N, C-alpha and C positions, 0 to 999 in steps of 0.2 A: 546348448544354445547360450552364447555369452550375452552380456548386458548391452552390447552394441547392436545386436540383431533381434532383440525382443520386439514383437509387434503385437498389436491388439488382435483378439480373436475375430474371425470372420463372423459377421452378425447373423444370427438365426432369425432376425427380425427384418421386415421390409421397412421399418420405421425410418423416416428421414426427418432430421431436425435442422432448421435453419437458425443460425446465430448471427445477428447483425451487431458488429462491434468486436474488435480483437484486443481490447484492453485486458486488465487482469480479470475482470468478471467474465467476459466472453471467452477468453482463453481457458480459464479454469473450467467453465461450463463445457467447452469443447473437449478438454482433456477427460473430464469425468464421463461424458456420454460416449465418447469414442472408445474409452477403455471398456465400457460395458458392451461394445460391439454395435452400437447404434451408428447409423450413417449420419455424418455431420457435414453441413456446408457452412463454413465460417467466412464472413465478409468483413473486411477491414479496409477503410478508405486510405490509410497510410501505407508506408513502405514496409513496416514490420509490426510485430505484435507487442503489446504491453509498452506503449509509448505515449503515456498520458500524464496526468498530474504527478508531482513528485511523491515518491514513496521512500521513506527513510527509517520508519519505525514500526515495529510489530504491533504495538498497542496491546500487549499481553496483560490486560487488566485496566487499560484506559487511565493509568495514573497521571498522564499528562493533563487530563481534563477534569479538574476538580468540580466543574459545574454539572457534569452528567450524573445520572442516577447510578446507584449501586447495581441495579439490574443490568444496565448497559455494560458496566465494568465486568460483571460476571460473564455476560455473553461474550464480550471481547476476549476474556481470558480463555474460555473454552474454545472459541473459534481459532485463536492464535495457536493453541496447543495442537489442534487438528492440522492446521496449516503447516507448522514446522515439521510435522511427521511426513507430510506429502512433499514438501519442498525443502529438504534438509540442507541443500547446498546454497540456499539463497539468504540465510540468516547470518548476521554479524553478531557473534556471541560476545557481548560485553554488557555491563550493567548501565543503569541510568541513575543519575543523582538529581534529586529534587530539592531546590533551595528556595526559600521564601525571603525576599529582601525586607529590610526594616520598613521601607516606605509602603509595603503592601499591607492591606487591611486585614488579611487572614492570619490565622494562627496555625503553625505547622502541626500542632496537636490534633487539629481537625482532620488531618489525613490518616491518623492512626486507626480508627475503627474500620475504615475501608481496607487498609492494608492487612489488618488482622483477618478480616472476612475473606479476602482474596487468598491469603496464605492458607487458611483453613480449607478452603475449597480446593486449592491446588494440592494440598496434602491428601485430601480424600480422593481426588482424581488419580493421583499416583498410587494410592493404596488399592484402588479398584483395578488399575491397569498400569503396570510398571512402565509400559512404553510411553506413558504420558509425561514421564520425567524428562522434559525437553527444555525446561527453563532453569536448569540447575537444581540443586538439592532443595526440596521444599522447606527444609529447616532454615535455609539461608535465602528465602525469597526476598526478604528485605532486612536492612540493618539501620539502626539509628545512630547518629553521631552528634554528640553535644559539643559545645565550643571548646571545652578542654581537650576533647578527643582530637579535634581538628588541629588545635595548637600543637599537640604532641606529634601528630603525623607530619605537620609542616617542618619538623626538625629532622625527619627521617630522610635517608637517601632515596632518590627516585629509582625504582627498580627498572631494569631493562625490559623485563616482561612481567606484568602483574599476574600473580598466582593466587592471591587472597583478596578478600573484600577490602581490607585495609590498604593493600597495594594500590587498588584503583583510586582510593581517595587521596593518596599522597600528592599527585600533581595538582588536584583541586585545592587541597589545603595550602599548598605553597603559593598559589596564584590569587586566591580570594582574599579580600579585606574582610576578615571574619567579623569585625564590628558592624559591618553593613548588613548582616543577616540575622534572622531569627533562628532559634534552634529548638529541636534538633533538625539537622539535615538528614535526608533519607536516601539511602542507596537501595535500589530495587532491581530485580532481575527482569527488566524490560529491555529486550534486545533490539538490535538494528536489523534493517531489511534492505536488500539491494534490488532496486527496480531493474537493473541491467541483468542480474543473475536470474531474476524472475522471468524476464523476457527470454533469456537464453534457454532456460529450462523448458518453457512452454514451446518454443520453436523447435528445439531438439526432439522433445517427446512427440509432438504432433507430426513431425516429419517421419516418425517410425510407425505411424498408424495409417494404413492404407484406406481405412474407412472414414478418414477426415480430409475433406478438401478445403485447403486454406486459400482464400481469394484475397490477396492484398491488392492495393491500387484499385479497389472495387467499391463504388458508392451505390448504395441502394436508392433507387429513384422512384419506385412505385411498388405498392403492395395491393394484392387483391385476394380476398378470402372467397373461396369457391363454394358452391352449393354443398359439397360433401365435407366442408370445413377445412379442407387443405388450403395452403397458401401458395400463391404464385408471386415470386420475387423477381422484380426487374432491376437489373443493376448495370452500371456502366463501368468499364475498365479503361484505364488510361495509364500505361506503364511509366510515362514521363510527361511533363508539361508540354513538350513539343509534339508528342505523339497524338494521333487521332484517337478519340474514344470510341469504344464499341459497346453496343447494347446487347445484353444477354437476358434470358429468363430461365428460371428453374422452379421446380415445385417441391414443397416440403409438406410434411404432415403436421408439424408443430413449429411455431415461430417464437424465438427468444430475442427480445430487444435488450441488447447489452451495450448501448451506445454512449454510456457515461453521461457527460453533460448535454449531449444531443439526444438523449432518450426521448425527449418530447417530440422531436421531429418525426420519429418512427411512430409514436403514439398518434400524431396527427395524420400520418399516412394510413394508419390502421383505423382511423376515426374513433379513437378512444380518448376520453378526457382523463386528466390526472393533475393534481395539485403538487407542485414541487418548487424548490429553490435551486438556483445555480450560483456558485460563488467562485470567482476567479482569485487565485492565490499564487504566490511565488516563494521559492526558497533560493538561497544564494550560495554559490560555490566560492570558497575563499581558501587562501593558503597562508598558514602561519609558520613561517620558516623558523621562528624562535621557540616553537613549541617544545616543551621539556617533558619527556616521558610519553607514555601511551595513555590517552585520556578515555574516560567513560563519556557517555552522552550526559549533558547537563541541562536541566530545565530550570530556568529562573522564573518563578510564577509572577504573574502580573495581570492587570485588568485589560482584557481584550479591547482593542480599538482606541486605547488611550496611549499617550507617550510612554507610559510605564508598562506597556503590553508585554506578555510573556516573551522571553528570549530562549532560544533552543540552539544548543551547540552539539552538532552531530559529527563524530570523528570518522575519518577514513585513513587509509595508509598514507605515509609520506607527508604528513603535515597538512593534509586537506581536511577542511571542515565545511559542512553544510549549515547555514544559518537560517533560522526563522526569527522574525521580530513581529509580534502580533500588533503592529500599529499600521495606520493607513499610509505611512510613508515607506513601509518595508514590505511585509508579507501580504497585508490587506490593501484594498484599493477603494477609493471613493467610487460609489456606484458599481462596486464589484459584486454586490449581492443583489440578485434580481429574482422575481417570482413569476410563475405562470399566470395566465389569465383565463377568463371564461372562454375566450376565443381560441386559445392555443395552449397545449400542454407543454410547449417549449418556452422557457424563460428567455428573454432577448437581452443578451449582453451587448454593451456598446461596441461599435465598430473597432475602437482602439484595442479592445481585448481580443476580438476575433482576429485582427491582424497579427497580434502577438502569437496567437495559437497557430495560425496558418503560415505566417511568414517569418516569425522570429521577432526579436526585440531590436529597437534602435540602440546602437552601441552606447550612446551617451546616457540613456535612461537606465540601461542595464548596469553600467558602471556606477551611476549615482545611487541607485537603490542598494547595490552591493556594498558601497562605501558607507551608506547609512546603517546597513546591517552590522558592519564591523564596528562602527561608532556605538551602536546600541549595545553590542556585546561587551565592548570595553568598559561600559558602566559597571559591569559585574566582574569582568576579568580584565583589569587595567592594561596588562601587557598585550592584550589582543589588539590594541590600537596599532601595533606594528604589522598586522596581517594585511594581505593584499588581495585583490580580486583574483580568483583562481580559475574562472571559467564563466560561461554564460549561465543565466539563471535556469533553475528547474521550475517549471510552471505549468499551469493548466487550470481547467475549471472543474469543479466538483459539484455533483448533484446531491441534493438532500431531499428525500421524499417528504411531502407534507409542508408544514409551515414553521417548523421548529428548527432554527439555525444551529442549535446546540446538539441536535441528534447525531450520534456517532455509530450506534449499533443498528444496522438495517441491512436487509439482504435482497428480498424478492417479493413481488406481488403478481397476482394472476388476474386477468381481465378478459372479458369477451369469451371467445371460443378458441381453445388451443393457442393461447397467447400468454407469454410471461414476460415480465420486465425485471431485469436486475437493477437494484437501486442501492448498491453498496456505497457506504460513505468511507469505510476503512477497508483496505484491501484484504485483511484477514477474514472478512465476512464472505468472500467469494466462494469458498468451498461449501459453506453452509447453504448458500444460494443454489449451488449445483445439486446438493443432496435434496433440497426442497423440490427441484424440478423433477428429479428421478421419482420421488414420492408421488408427485402430481401425475406423471406419466403412468405409473402403476395404478393410481386411483381411477384414471380415465380409461383404463383397459388397453393402453397403447403399448405397454411394455410389461414383460414378466421375466423373472429369473428362470433360466432353464437348468442350471446346475450350480453346484457350490463354487466352481471355478469362476463362474460369471459373477457371483455374489462377492467373491474376493476382489473383483475388479473395482469395487467401491473404494478400496484403499489405494487405488492408482499405482499398481506395481510397475507399469511401464514408465510412468513419470518418475517414480522413486529410483528406478534403475539407471537413469542418466547419471554419468559419472561426474564427480566434482571437477576433474580436470577438463572435461568437455564443456561443462557449464562455464568455468572461468575463462577458457579460451574464447568461447562464443561471446560471453559478456564483455570482455575487453574489446573485441571487434565491434560490438554494438556501440560501446561508449565512444570509440573512435569515429564510427560512422555518424553518430549523433553529435559529434564534436564536443565531447566532455572529457575531462581528464580520466585516464585509465584507472586511477586510484579509486574512483567511485564504483568501479566494477569488481575490484579485487577483494578477496576475503579480508575481514578484519575481525578475527575470532581468537579469543583468549579465555577458554573455559576456566572456571574457578576449580582449583583442586579440591577434591572432597576430603 
C-alpha cells in the first residue's frame, strides 16, 4: 500500500464525535480522532478548512513574547516539537532574530535566562528521544551577536543560500543601523509556519479517512443534549449565497466546540457559561523588490499598543514579507479587544470587524494599514521604505480563555456532560488539545485501545504520510482560491548545516 492510498482503520467503536469548527483546532482534533478509528462529523461554516486568523510562526519557545511566563514558553516549546513531527511539510525552516531598539526600556540580557532554560529543555528532550530534534541542533538553539560581530558580518558578501547561523545574519547586518540597537542581538531557531500548507495537509489527510465526514458550508444552528447524554446537532447547509439553505440533523455521543472566536456562540447554544476575551488582529502582505539575500524572520521588540509597538518581519519566497506592527494603527485595533458577559459567553465584536471577517476589507483601509506597516518597519530597516503592498491583509479574531490578554499557552477545557471546547491561542497547542480529548474519552469509558496498531495512531501516521509535493500543490491552489500570493504557500526552508 503506497502513501497515496493509506486510510484510517475501520472503527471497532460505535462512538461518534461531533466537532463544530474546521480551523486548526477542529481539523487537528478531527485528524487525531479519525486516525484512532472514531467516527467524526466535522462542521465548518466556510468553504474550506483552516481559514482563520493569520498563522506565520511556530512559537517554539514563545520567544516573541517577553511578557509571558517561562512555564508558558516551555509548554509552547514542547507543543511545537510535537506539532512539527506530525505536520512536517508545513514548517518554513529558518531562524528568527530578536532585536531590542535603543528606545525600548528593556535590556537584551533579560532574554538570556529564558533562552538558556529553553535550550537545556530542548537538549534533554532530544536526549530522551532523538526524533525530537526538529528545531535544528540543540547546541545551536540560539546564538548571540555583539555590535562588533554585526559590523564584521556587514562587510561579508551576501550568500545565495544561507548554510550557517552567520550567513542568516549577513543581510540583517547590512540593512540595520547598528547604532539604533542594544546588544546582543539574538538568533534563535524559531521557525515559520504556513497556514496554507496546514490547511492543505488537513484536507488531504481527512479526505483519505472514510470515518470522517467533513461538512463545509455548514452552520450549526441548534444543539440539544438528550436524556442519554448524546447530542443532537441541527445545521444548515448553503453551498453558495444564491442557493437555498437546507436544514439537517445528526446525533453524536460527544461534542467538541472548536469555533475559534465564535466558541461562545456554541457555549450559549449548549447553555454553558464561560469567561473569555476575543481580539481582532491583522497582518499585512508586502513585497520588497529590492530585498538583498534570503532573510530570517526579525522581531523588533517594543511596547504593545504604543507607537513603538513590536515590529515583525516574516519572510516568504520571491521577496514577499508578512508584517506585524503591534500598534493600534497597524495590527491592533481600537475596540478590537472585547470580553464575554454574564449574559453571554460570546464577546461581541463591533460590526466593522464582523464585516471584515465575513466580507473582506475595503480596499482603501487595507492599503492604508499595509502602508503604515511598511513605514513602521522602515524605522528599523530603512530600505524597507521601498516595499509595496503585496496582497490583501491576513486577519481574523483570536479567542483567549479567561481575562488575561497576555495568555499564549492554552488548549482545552471540559464542561457539562460530554462537552469539550478547544481554546487554543497559538496553533501549536492544537495537538495537545486533541490528546487531552482522547484522554477524556478514555476516562469516561467511551473509548479504549484495542491493539498496539491503534495506539500507534496517536502519532497520526495517515497525516504524516501525505507527501510534500501534494501538500505544496494543494496549498498553492488554496492561496489562489483565497486570493493571496502563491509565495505564501510555497516552502521557505533552509536547514542549517550541522
